[in-house]
C-alpha positions in Angstrom: 67.9 118.2 131.7 70.6 120.8 132.0 74.1 120.5 130.8 75.5 120.1 134.2 73.0 117.3 135.0 74.0 115.1 132.1 77.6 115.4 132.9 77.1 114.4 136.5 75.6 111.1 135.4 79.0 110.0 134.3 81.0 111.7 137.1 82.3 109.3 139.6 82.5 106.4 137.2 85.1 103.7 137.7 87.7 103.0 135.0 89.4 99.6 135.0 92.9 99.7 133.5 94.4 96.4 132.7 98.1 97.2 132.1 101.6 96.7 133.5 102.5 100.3 132.4 102.9 102.1 135.7 103.5 105.5 134.1 100.3 105.3 132.1 98.4 104.4 135.3 99.9 107.3 137.3 99.2 109.9 134.6 95.7 108.6 133.9 94.8 108.3 137.6 96.0 111.8 138.5 94.0 113.3 135.6 90.9 111.1 136.2 90.8 111.9 139.9 90.5 115.6 139.0 87.5 114.8 136.9 85.8 112.6 139.5 86.7 109.2 138.2 88.4 106.4 140.0 91.0 104.4 138.1 91.4 100.8 139.3 94.4 99.0 137.9 94.8 95.2 137.3 98.4 94.5 136.8 97.9 92.1 134.0 95.2 89.5 133.2 95.3 87.5 136.4 92.3 88.4 138.4 91.0 91.0 135.9 87.6 89.2 135.6 87.2 89.2 139.3 88.1 92.9 139.6 85.6 93.6 136.7 82.8 91.8 138.6 83.6 93.5 141.9 84.2 97.1 140.8 81.6 97.2 138.0 83.5 99.8 136.0 81.9 102.1 133.4 84.7 101.3 130.9 87.7 99.0 130.7 91.0 100.1 129.2 92.9 97.1 128.0 96.6 97.4 127.2 97.4 95.1 124.3 101.1 95.4 125.0 100.9 93.0 128.0 103.8 90.4 127.9 103.4 86.9 126.4 100.3 87.8 124.4 98.1 87.5 127.5 96.1 90.6 126.5 94.4 88.7 123.6 93.1 86.0 125.9 92.1 88.6 128.5 90.2 90.6 125.9 88.4 87.6 124.6 87.4 86.5 128.1 86.2 90.0 129.1 84.2 90.5 125.9 82.4 87.2 126.5 81.3 88.2 130.0 77.7 89.4 130.2 78.7 92.2 132.6 81.4 93.6 130.4 81.2 97.3 129.9 82.7 99.0 126.8 86.4 98.0 126.3 88.9 100.5 124.9 91.9 98.8 123.4 95.3 100.5 123.9 98.7 100.0 122.3 102.0 101.7 122.0 102.8 99.6 118.8 101.9 102.1 116.1 104.4 100.9 113.6 102.4 97.8 112.5 100.1 98.2 109.5 97.1 96.4 111.1 97.4 98.5 114.2 97.7 101.7 112.2 94.5 100.8 110.4 92.7 100.0 113.6 93.8 103.3 115.2 92.7 105.2 112.1 89.3 103.4 112.3 88.9 104.3 115.9 89.0 100.7 117.1 92.4 101.0 118.8 93.9 103.9 120.8 97.6 104.9 120.8 98.5 105.0 124.5 101.5 107.2 124.0 99.3 110.1 123.4 98.3 112.6 126.1 96.1 111.1 128.9 93.7 114.0 128.4 92.7 112.6 125.0 92.3 109.2 126.4 90.0 110.5 129.1 88.1 112.4 126.5 87.5 109.1 124.7 86.5 107.5 128.1 83.9 110.4 128.6 82.5 109.8 125.2 82.2 106.1 125.8 80.6 106.6 129.2 77.9 108.9 127.6 77.1 106.3 125.0 74.0 104.3 125.5 74.3 100.7 126.9 71.9 99.5 124.3 73.6 97.0 121.9 76.6 96.7 124.1 76.6 92.9 123.5 76.8 93.6 119.8 79.7 96.0 120.2 81.5 93.4 122.4 81.0 90.7 119.7 82.4 93.1 117.0 85.4 93.8 119.2 86.0 90.1 119.6 86.3 89.8 115.8 88.7 92.8 115.9 90.8 91.1 118.6 91.1 88.0 116.5 92.1 90.1 113.5 94.8 92.0 115.4 96.2 89.0 117.3 99.7 88.1 116.2 100.1 84.7 114.7 102.2 82.2 116.6 102.9 79.9 113.7 106.2 78.2 113.8 108.4 78.2 110.7 108.8 74.5 110.4 105.1 73.5 110.8 104.3 70.3 109.0 101.3 70.2 106.6 98.1 69.0 108.2 97.6 66.4 105.4 100.1 64.4 103.5 99.8 64.8 99.8 101.8 62.1 98.0 104.3 63.5 95.6 103.6 67.1 96.5 105.4 67.6 99.8 108.0 64.8 99.4 
């Protein structure tokens, strides 16, 4: 198979972007269209599973910076779906240690970088074999749980009362 033939197998793939970031969508869409990709945007988590099932994208770009921590539930729901393609997690929060570590490990992508580098990662992901995709999704679910911010309240009462200790 020639070099042009292998590239054409991923040309025309659909990319599902779940984000409220209009600027990211516009930049990504313009560049992706030039490469033969279609970028479909879900403006947040509502309806993203339905859009996933209808469009059957080759890859999902999920913005973890969605308001009200909705990205975490969306990621978990997507990754549990049998038809879920590879998910690339995006963020603009590069100042948190856990996020820096995940970015350095290649598990999370800084969305403030150039769209061309993001599309290069999409191309690499699209060329990867679909074998073991369920395993990769399970590993990403663990990653999501590790990165998810805690919502513990300061004044949380202990689960059990220990006489004399927390009096």
